[in-house]
C-alpha positions in Angstrom: 127.2 88.1 81.2 127.5 87.5 85.0 124.9 85.2 86.4 123.5 85.7 89.9 122.0 82.2 89.7 123.5 79.8 87.1 121.9 76.4 86.3 123.7 73.9 84.2 122.2 70.5 83.1 119.9 70.4 86.1 117.9 67.2 85.9 115.3 65.2 87.9 113.4 62.0 87.0 110.7 64.1 85.3 112.6 67.2 84.2 115.6 68.4 82.3 118.3 68.9 81.5 117.7 72.6 82.2 120.1 75.5 81.7 119.5 79.0 82.9 121.3 82.2 83.8 119.4 84.6 86.1 121.0 88.0 86.5 120.8 90.4 89.5 117.6 92.4 89.5 116.0 90.1 86.9 112.6 88.5 87.1 112.1 85.4 84.9 108.6 84.0 84.4 108.2 80.3 84.1 105.1 79.0 82.3 103.8 75.7 81.1 100.7 73.5 81.2 99.6 71.9 84.4 101.9 69.0 85.4 104.7 70.2 83.1 107.2 70.5 85.9 107.2 74.2 87.0 107.1 73.5 90.7 109.5 70.6 90.2 112.0 73.0 88.7 111.8 75.4 91.6 112.0 72.7 94.2 115.1 71.2 92.4 116.8 74.6 92.3 116.1 74.9 96.1 117.5 71.4 96.5 114.3 70.2 98.1 114.0 67.2 95.8 116.7 64.8 94.4 118.4 66.3 91.4 121.6 66.3 89.3 123.5 69.1 87.7 125.3 72.2 88.7 123.7 75.2 90.4 125.8 78.3 91.3 124.9 81.4 93.4 127.2 84.3 92.7 129.7 81.8 91.2 129.7 79.5 94.2 128.5 75.9 93.6 125.5 74.8 95.7 127.5 71.9 97.1 129.9 74.3 98.8 127.1 76.1 100.7 125.4 74.5 103.8 121.8 73.3 102.8 120.2 75.6 105.4 122.1 78.6 104.2 121.3 77.7 100.6 117.6 77.6 101.3 117.8 81.0 103.1 119.6 82.5 100.1 117.6 80.7 97.4 114.1 80.9 99.0 111.3 78.7 97.7 107.9 80.1 98.4 105.1 77.7 97.5 101.5 78.8 96.9 100.6 77.0 100.1 103.2 77.9 102.7 103.9 75.6 105.7 103.0 76.7 109.3 104.0 74.7 112.3 103.7 77.0 115.4 100.6 78.4 117.1 101.3 82.1 116.2 102.5 83.9 113.1 105.6 85.4 114.8 106.9 82.0 115.7 107.6 81.4 112.1 109.8 84.4 111.4 113.6 84.1 111.4 115.3 84.7 114.8 116.8 88.2 115.1 114.6 89.6 112.3 114.6 93.4 112.0 111.2 94.4 113.6 111.1 97.7 111.7 111.7 95.9 108.4 108.9 93.4 109.2 106.5 96.3 110.0 107.4 98.1 106.8 106.7 95.0 104.7 103.5 94.3 106.6 102.3 97.8 105.6 103.4 97.1 102.0 101.4 93.8 102.0 98.4 95.6 103.5 98.5 93.6 106.7 98.0 95.1 110.2 100.9 95.1 112.7 98.9 92.9 115.1 98.8 90.1 112.5 102.3 89.0 113.8 100.6 87.9 117.0 97.6 86.2 115.3 97.0 82.5 115.6 97.8 80.7 112.4 94.4 79.0 112.5 92.6 82.3 112.0 94.5 83.2 108.8 92.8 83.2 105.5 94.5 81.6 102.5 95.5 85.0 101.2 96.9 86.1 104.5 98.9 82.9 104.8 100.3 83.6 101.3 101.3 87.1 102.0 102.8 86.3 105.4 104.7 83.3 103.9 106.3 85.7 101.4 107.1 88.2 104.2 108.8 85.3 106.1 111.0 84.7 103.0 111.8 88.4 102.6 113.1 88.6 106.2 115.9 86.2 105.4 117.1 88.7 102.7 117.4 86.0 100.0 119.5 86.5 96.9 117.0 84.6 94.8 113.2 84.2 95.2 111.6 81.0 93.8 107.9 82.0 93.6 105.4 79.3 92.9 102.2 81.2 92.1 102.7 83.6 95.0 99.4 85.5 94.3 97.1 82.5 93.5 94.9 83.1 96.6 94.8 86.9 96.3 92.4 89.5 94.9 93.6 91.8 92.2 94.5 94.7 94.6 96.6 92.5 96.8 98.1 90.7 93.8 99.4 94.0 92.5 100.7 94.9 95.9 102.8 91.7 95.9 104.0 92.3 92.3 105.2 95.8 93.3 106.8 94.5 96.5 108.7 91.8 94.7 109.9 94.1 91.9 111.0 96.6 94.6 112.8 94.0 96.5 114.7 92.8 93.5 115.7 96.4 92.6 116.8 97.3 96.1 118.6 94.1 97.0 120.1 93.2 93.6 118.3 89.9 93.9 116.6 87.8 91.2 113.4 85.8 90.9 111.9 82.9 89.1 108.1 83.4 89.1 105.6 80.7 88.1 102.3 82.1 87.0 99.2 80.9 85.0 97.8 84.4 84.7 98.2 86.0 81.3 97.4 89.5 82.5 99.9 89.1 85.3 102.6 88.0 82.9 102.0 91.1 80.9 102.3 93.3 84.0 105.4 91.6 85.2 107.3 91.7 81.9 110.8 90.4 81.5 111.8 87.0 80.1 109.1 84.4 79.8 110.2 80.8 79.6 108.1 77.7 79.0 108.6 74.2 80.3 107.6 71.8 77.5 108.5 68.1 77.4 110.7 68.6 80.4 112.8 71.2 78.8 113.0 75.0 79.4 112.2 76.9 76.2 112.5 80.6 75.7 
């Protein structure tokens, strides 16, 4: 079995060791009680927090990939995305395909002019959708999604679910998706793993 993302003995002060094989096109759901370490796991895989262990992407160890390239290819999308510029478009990757951005805006039910909006005017749901769009434009191989629909109504939640599923199928990418929503877990399907006592149980 070929792993797109392979995790061996990944460990932090609060978590692990964790082992996981994520295949191309696969969406694995991560569950667990509040504070169990779901976000910590995603942040460790993205190498945003100190951790030990081996993580490989397409067979290449994380240490052999420049950190900025790793975070583009293994994209962590938190529930509350960071914004630092005045306008939305300032946060998108340089050289992004504008037609691709427009097609995803439509898929996310956002108007074309939203790219020129000031960040301050965005609702929490708009920030969440635009944050995911920003990650998509880097064409990541793996999406690390930390409750990516937490601030959305059901209609927009389902839009995001379809968009992510479509992205994985079209790009041969994989995703780890943290969700507390039982109905969403049923809709998404696939493997569901639980973090319990710092370990990943499936």
